[in-house]
C-alpha positions in Angstrom: 4.1 0.7 1.0 5.5 4.1 0.2 4.6 6.4 -2.7 6.0 3.7 -5.0 2.4 2.3 -5.0 1.3 -1.3 -5.0 4.8 -2.7 -5.9 5.2 -5.0 -2.9 1.6 -6.3 -3.2 2.0 -6.6 -7.0 5.1 -8.8 -6.5 3.2 -11.1 -4.1 0.2 -11.3 -6.5 2.4 -12.1 -9.5 4.2 -14.8 -7.5 0.8 -16.4 -6.7 -0.2 -16.1 -10.4 2.8 -18.1 -11.4 1.9 -21.0 -9.1 -1.7 -21.0 -10.3 -3.2 -19.8 -7.0 -6.0 -17.3 -7.0 -4.5 -13.8 -7.0 -4.8 -11.7 -3.9 -7.0 -8.6 -4.4 -5.2 -5.4 -3.4 -6.0 -1.7 -3.6 -5.7 -0.2 -7.1 -5.0 3.6 -6.8 -5.1 4.4 -10.6 -6.9 2.5 -13.4 -5.9 4.1 -16.7 -8.2 3.6 -19.7 -6.4 2.6 -22.9 -8.2 2.1 -26.2 -8.2 -1.6 -27.2 -7.0 -0.5 -30.6 -3.8 1.1 -29.1 -2.2 -1.6 -27.1 1.1 0.0 -28.1 0.2 2.7 -25.5 0.6 0.2 -22.7 4.3 1.0 -22.0 3.3 4.6 -21.6 0.6 3.7 -19.1 3.1 1.6 -17.1 5.7 4.4 -17.3 3.2 6.8 -15.9 2.9 4.5 -12.9 -0.6 3.2 -13.3 -1.5 0.4 -10.9 -3.8 -1.0 -13.7 -4.6 -0.4 -17.3 -8.1 -1.0 -18.6 -7.9 -2.0 -22.3 -11.2 -0.7 -23.7 -13.1 -2.8 -26.3 -16.4 -0.9 -25.8 -16.8 2.9 -26.2 -13.2 3.6 -27.3 -13.3 1.3 -30.4 -15.5 2.0 -33.4 -17.7 -0.8 -34.6 -15.7 -1.7 -37.6 -12.5 -1.9 -35.5 -13.7 -4.2 -32.7 -12.6 -7.5 -34.2 -9.1 -6.2 -34.7 -9.0 -4.6 -31.3 -10.1 -7.8 -29.6 -7.3 -9.7 -31.3 -4.8 -7.0 -30.3 -6.0 -7.1 -26.7 -5.8 -10.9 -26.5 -2.2 -10.6 -27.7 -1.4 -8.1 -25.0 -2.8 -10.3 -22.4 -0.8 -13.3 -23.7 2.3 -11.0 -23.6 1.6 -10.3 -19.9 1.4 -14.1 -19.2 4.7 -14.7 -21.0 6.3 -12.1 -18.7 5.1 -13.9 -15.6 6.4 -17.2 -17.0 9.7 -15.6 -17.7 9.9 -14.3 -14.1 9.7 -10.6 -15.1 6.1 -9.7 -14.5 5.0 -6.1 -15.2 4.1 -3.9 -12.2 0.8 -3.0 -13.9 -2.3 -5.2 -13.9 -4.3 -5.6 -17.0 -8.1 -5.4 -17.1 -10.3 -5.4 -20.2 -13.6 -3.5 -20.6 -15.7 -5.8 -22.8 -18.8 -4.9 -24.7 -22.1 -5.5 -22.9 -23.3 -9.0 -22.5 -26.6 -8.7 -24.4 -28.3 -9.4 -27.7 -28.1 -5.7 -28.7 -24.4 -6.0 -29.3 -24.7 -9.3 -31.1 -23.1 -10.9 -28.0 -19.9 -9.2 -28.7 -19.2 -9.1 -25.0 -19.2 -12.9 -24.8 -16.8 -13.1 -27.7 -14.6 -10.5 -26.0 -14.6 -12.3 -22.7 -13.8 -15.7 -24.2 -10.9 -14.1 -26.2 -9.2 -12.3 -23.3 -10.1 -14.3 -20.1 -6.8 -16.2 -20.0 -3.5 -16.2 -18.1 -2.1 -12.6 -18.0 -5.5 -11.0 -17.3 -6.2 -9.5 -13.9 -9.9 -8.9 -14.5 -12.9 -7.9 -16.6 -14.6 -4.5 -16.5 -18.3 -5.1 -17.2 -20.3 -2.2 -18.7 -23.9 -1.2 -18.5 -24.6 -3.3 -15.4 -28.3 -2.9 -14.4 -28.7 -5.7 -11.9 -27.2 -8.8 -10.2 -28.3 -11.0 -13.1 -25.7 -9.3 -15.3 -23.0 -10.1 -12.8 -24.1 -13.7 -12.4 -23.9 -14.2 -16.2 -20.4 -12.8 -16.3 -19.3 -14.8 -13.2 -20.4 -18.0 -14.9 -18.6 -17.2 -18.1 -15.4 -16.3 -16.3 -15.6 -19.6 -14.2 -15.9 -21.5 -17.5 -12.8 -19.7 -18.9 -10.9 -20.4 -15.7 -11.7 -24.1 -16.0 -10.7 -24.1 -19.7 -7.3 -22.5 -18.9 -6.6 -24.6 -15.8 -7.0 -21.6 -13.5 -8.5 -21.7 -10.1 -12.0 -20.5 -9.7 -12.1 -16.8 -8.8 -8.8 -16.1 -10.6 -10.3 -13.2 -12.7 -11.5 -10.1 -10.9 -14.8 -8.5 -12.0 -15.4 -4.8 -11.9 -19.1 -4.0 -12.7 -19.7 -0.4 -14.0 -22.8 1.1 -12.4 -23.9 3.2 -15.4 -27.7 2.9 -15.2 -30.2 4.2 -12.6 -31.2 0.7 -11.7 -27.5 -0.3 -11.4 -26.8 2.5 -9.0 -30.0 1.7 -7.1 -29.1 -2.0 -6.8 -25.3 -1.6 -6.1 -25.5 -3.7 -2.9 -27.2 -6.6 -4.7 -24.7 -6.4 -7.5 -21.8 -6.4 -5.1 -23.2 -9.5 -3.4 -23.8 -11.4 -6.7 -20.2 -12.7 -7.1 -17.3 -13.1 -4.8 -14.8 -12.1 -7.5 -15.9 -8.5 -7.3 -13.3 -6.4 -5.6 -13.4 -2.9 -7.0 -17.1 -1.9 -7.1 -17.9 1.8 -7.0 -19.5 4.8 -8.9 -17.8 6.1 -12.0 -19.3 9.3 -13.1 -18.3 11.7 -15.8 -19.8 14.7 -17.7 -22.0 13.8 -20.6 -21.6 10.0 -20.1 -24.0 7.1 -19.4 -24.6 8.0 -15.8 -25.4 11.6 -16.4 -27.8 10.5 -19.2 -29.4 8.0 -16.9 -29.8 10.2 -13.8 -30.2 13.6 -15.4 -27.8 15.7 -13.3 -25.9 18.6 -14.8 -22.1 18.4 -14.4 -20.4 21.4 -12.7 -16.7 22.2 -12.8 -16.5 20.8 -9.2 -18.5 17.6 -9.8 -20.4 18.1 -6.5 -23.7 17.0 -7.9 -22.5 13.4 -8.0 -21.2 13.3 -4.4 -24.3 11.6 -3.0 -24.3 9.1 -5.8 -20.7 8.2 -5.2 -21.2 8.1 -1.4 -24.2 5.8 -1.7 -22.4 3.4 -4.1 -19.5 3.4 -1.7 -21.7 2.5 1.3 -23.3 -0.3 -0.8 -19.9 -1.7 -1.8 -18.7 -1.7 1.8 -21.9 -3.3 3.0 -21.5 -6.0 0.3 -18.0 -6.6 1.6 -16.3 -5.5 -1.6 -12.8 -4.7 -0.3 -11.2 -2.0 -2.7 -13.9 0.4 -4.2 -12.8 2.7 -7.0 -14.5 5.9 -8.3 -13.9 8.2 -11.3 -13.8 9.9 -13.8 -12.2 13.4 -14.2 -12.7 14.3 -17.9 -10.8 17.6 -18.2 -7.4 16.4 -19.2 -5.6 19.7 -18.6 -7.2 20.6 -15.2 -5.0 18.8 -12.8 -5.9 21.0 -9.9 -9.6 20.1 -10.5 -8.6 16.4 -10.7 -6.8 16.6 -7.4 -9.8 18.2 -5.7 -12.1 15.4 -7.1 -9.6 12.7 -6.1 -9.3 14.1 -2.6 -13.1 14.2 -2.3 -13.3 10.6 -3.4 -10.5 9.6 -0.9 -12.3 11.5 1.9 -15.6 9.5 1.1 -13.6 6.3 1.5 -12.7 5.3 -2.0 -9.3 3.6 -2.4 -8.6 4.5 -6.1 -9.9 6.1 -9.3 -10.3 5.3 -13.0 -8.5 7.9 -15.1 -8.4 8.7 -18.8 -4.9 10.2 -19.4 -1.4 9.3 -18.2 -0.9 12.8 -16.8 -3.7 12.0 -14.3 -1.9 9.0 -12.9 0.7 10.6 -10.7 -1.8 13.0 -9.1 -4.3 10.2 -8.3 -1.5 7.9 -7.1 -0.3 10.6 -4.7 -3.8 11.3 -3.3 -4.6 7.7 -2.7 -1.3 6.8 -1.1 -0.4 7.9 2.5 2.7 10.1 2.8 5.6 9.3 5.1 4.1 11.5 7.9 0.8 9.7 7.9 2.5 6.3 8.1 4.7 7.6 10.9 1.7 8.9 12.8 0.1 5.5 12.5 3.1 3.9 14.0 3.1 6.4 16.9 -0.6 6.0 17.5 -0.3 2.1 17.7 2.6 2.5 20.1 0.7 4.9 22.3 -2.4 2.6 22.5 -0.3 -0.5 23.1 1.5 1.3 26.0 -1.9 2.3 27.5 -3.2 -1.2 27.1 0.0 -2.6 28.9 -0.7 -0.2 31.7 -4.4 -1.3 32.0 -6.0 1.6 30.2 -8.4 1.2 27.3 -8.0 4.8 25.9 -5.2 7.4 25.9 -4.8 11.0 24.8 -2.6 11.0 21.7 -1.6 14.3 20.0 -4.7 16.0 21.3 -7.2 13.3 20.6 -8.6 10.4 22.6 -7.8 7.1 20.8 -8.3 3.5 21.6 -8.1 0.0 20.1 -10.5 1.0 17.2 -8.1 3.7 16.0 -5.2 1.4 16.5 -6.8 -1.2 14.3 -7.4 1.4 11.6 -3.8 2.4 11.8 -2.6 -1.2 11.6 -4.8 -1.7 8.5 -3.2 1.4 6.9 0.3 0.1 7.5 -0.5 -3.4 6.4 -1.8 -2.2 3.1 0.9 0.4 2.4 4.0 -1.0 3.9 3.5 -4.7 3.3 3.1 -5.2 7.1 
């Protein structure tokens, strides 16, 4: 796949949606938060090139507006399903951040989930996750919704947000709690839930959260969660800072980021998609290793570095993800 993003994989996933088969989980470079009360902003999110939009029913919606926002979001999900049925699916997946699944919210999260977990939805973003038991509850509710709508089990993805100290400490157990989790990772921001829980002080560079993000990423990989995402960059106008932060996350091993403004989408998409030269290098490396193997050698000097089958496997993986190979 080129810098166009996840288009090829999106087409494949949408085709599987239409046949009722469990969607394939693919990397999501950019996940743009959109207030649940402003579903009319979805065309702007898609025009910006976001791989996914997260319609937010939690923090972005005031208490007296949550019922109306839930109805609007359910309508947006139904509209996405209609597009798939009509054969013109959108290139952007839809996720919904529900309210927490607990008594403190009057079980609003359960009402949210029941209203939006239907055809047209890619997945649920679960806030305030503190342990695997939260994931288990959400997983069971989603399985019930899948059965109610005639969808295969595992149809809906689940993205747990690690916003508490315990949640970050138990990221591995959380990742292992449900097979439908694909995009587990650490989402940090200045002044948010994670800063309050951990006590760090945000700097312009965001370096104080590097170890948190690295540890959460290791746990996500160890739990076999395939496409971890990080975030957030809160300074809307500082695109240079956003790029540095995104590049840091990419260097750690993340495959995408949650973002808060359409202007952030192109920057993040560019950082998390290999350019033409990187793809060409992958092709050259694979060819060099395969030539060496044909000649009975296990390793070969390639552009100044020793490479072998392990490096070739990584290159093949990059091509398979980003060129539809």
